[in-house]
C-alpha positions, 0 to 999 in steps of 0.5 A: 378575194376568197381569203377576204371573204373567208376572213369575215366569215363569223367564227363557229362557237364549236369550233372555237371551243374545240381548239381552246379545249386543246390548247388548254388541256395539259398545257405547260408553259413554253418558250419559243426562240427562232419559231422552236418550242422549249419546255421543261420537264422532270427527269425524275428528280423534281427539277425542271430542265429545258428540252427542245420540242422536236417533231423531226427527231424520232428518238429523243436525246439527253445531254451527257451532263444531265445523265451523269448528274442523274446517275443513269445507265450507259446502255450501249453506243448508237448512231444518229443521223442528222441533216449535216452528218452522222454522229455516234451517241450513247444510250440510256433510260430515263425510268420516269420523264414528266412533262405536263401530262405526259409521264412515261419512261424514256429511252434517249441517245445521250451526247454532248449538247452543252453547245445548244443554248435554251431560252435566255441562254439557259443550260439545255437537258435534251431534245425531246422527239416524236417518240414521246408524242407518238400517242399524243396530240401535240399543240404548239400555242405560239400565241399564248407561249404554251405547249399542250399535250392531249389524248385524242378526244372529241375536241381533237376530232372537231377541231380536225373536221372545222380547221384547216390542214393536211393529212399527216403520215408516219415516216420512220417516227417522224410526221410527214406531210404531201404538198405542192410546189409550183404544181409539183408534188413534194413530200415534206417532214414536219421538223419543230426543232428547225429554227428560223429567224423572223421573216414574212415569207414562207420557207420550205427545205428541200433536198437536191432531187426534190428541187430538180423535180420542181425545176422539171427541166427548167435551169435553177438560176442564181440563188436569192441568197445563201444561208449558213445553217448547222445540224447534227454532224456539221455545218451547212451551206444552204443556197435559197430559190424563189418559187411561185407558190407552195400548197399544203392541204387547205393552205396556200402560200405565195412565193415560198423561199426554197431552202436547198439541203445539201447531200449530207447526213440524212440528205445523202439518202436518196429517198430523203425528203425536205422539211417545214418548220413551225415558222410555217404555222406561227403566223396562225397562232396554234398548230395541232399535231395529232399523231393518233389521227395522222393529221396537222391542223390549224384554225379556220380562216380569220384575221391572222391570213394575209396576202401571203397566205390564203385558203384555197378550195379543191 
């Protein structure tokens, strides 16, 4: 009943204006494939190249072919830890990286990303991580097929006050939120680079220790399905279990699907936490990732809410 009453409440003009301003400020055309956002950036030669927008990466990555074409220097080797393993990569510096209103030097890793296909199968130049956005307000505008990069402002503060969402902390450069699965607390990273097929359900990725904590001594039972996946470092086999509910700040979902990550790559760490991706927020039309304020926000309750997703009061 609560979600129905909230959906019928007249929208606040000041709140609507704040979200509209954030969606427009520094807006660039984007494409969304499997819930993942892509945008074209200029690496200093005036040519637009596709980049995957990945808040789950604390350091950006550049394709080796693009680095060679631009004559960028090799600045030594580094290690990249992904969801499926650990790989070696080179490093470089792009003197002037530009995406909309964002313009700065960028120091990405360099590796072969030729196996990563962009929108319509086009070549991919790289992955843009949280190192590029840590001082900005990043807006995924799913509804309009746009991406906006703004500065902290009165609009972002108004949106945080009137919208729904959750506090966001910094986990080694990656946004982290605190939620609940079946009443048990779970820490999750926000990984906008995690692709997912269209589904009416919420999908939450958990580490094996997190899943054990949610079970709290109960048997896991038989998975409702098993997914195949891939990440930096290799392939994955992912069992899926059904939970009763998931809460994230002011938001509440019924019957979330829990994807259990095997102890590979990053998830081999005892302190590893799970993640949620863009698929959780796409039904709202827009999500604001406010790095300076430490806040993840969606618009107030409205006609987009449905039986599987409802607002809650604490």
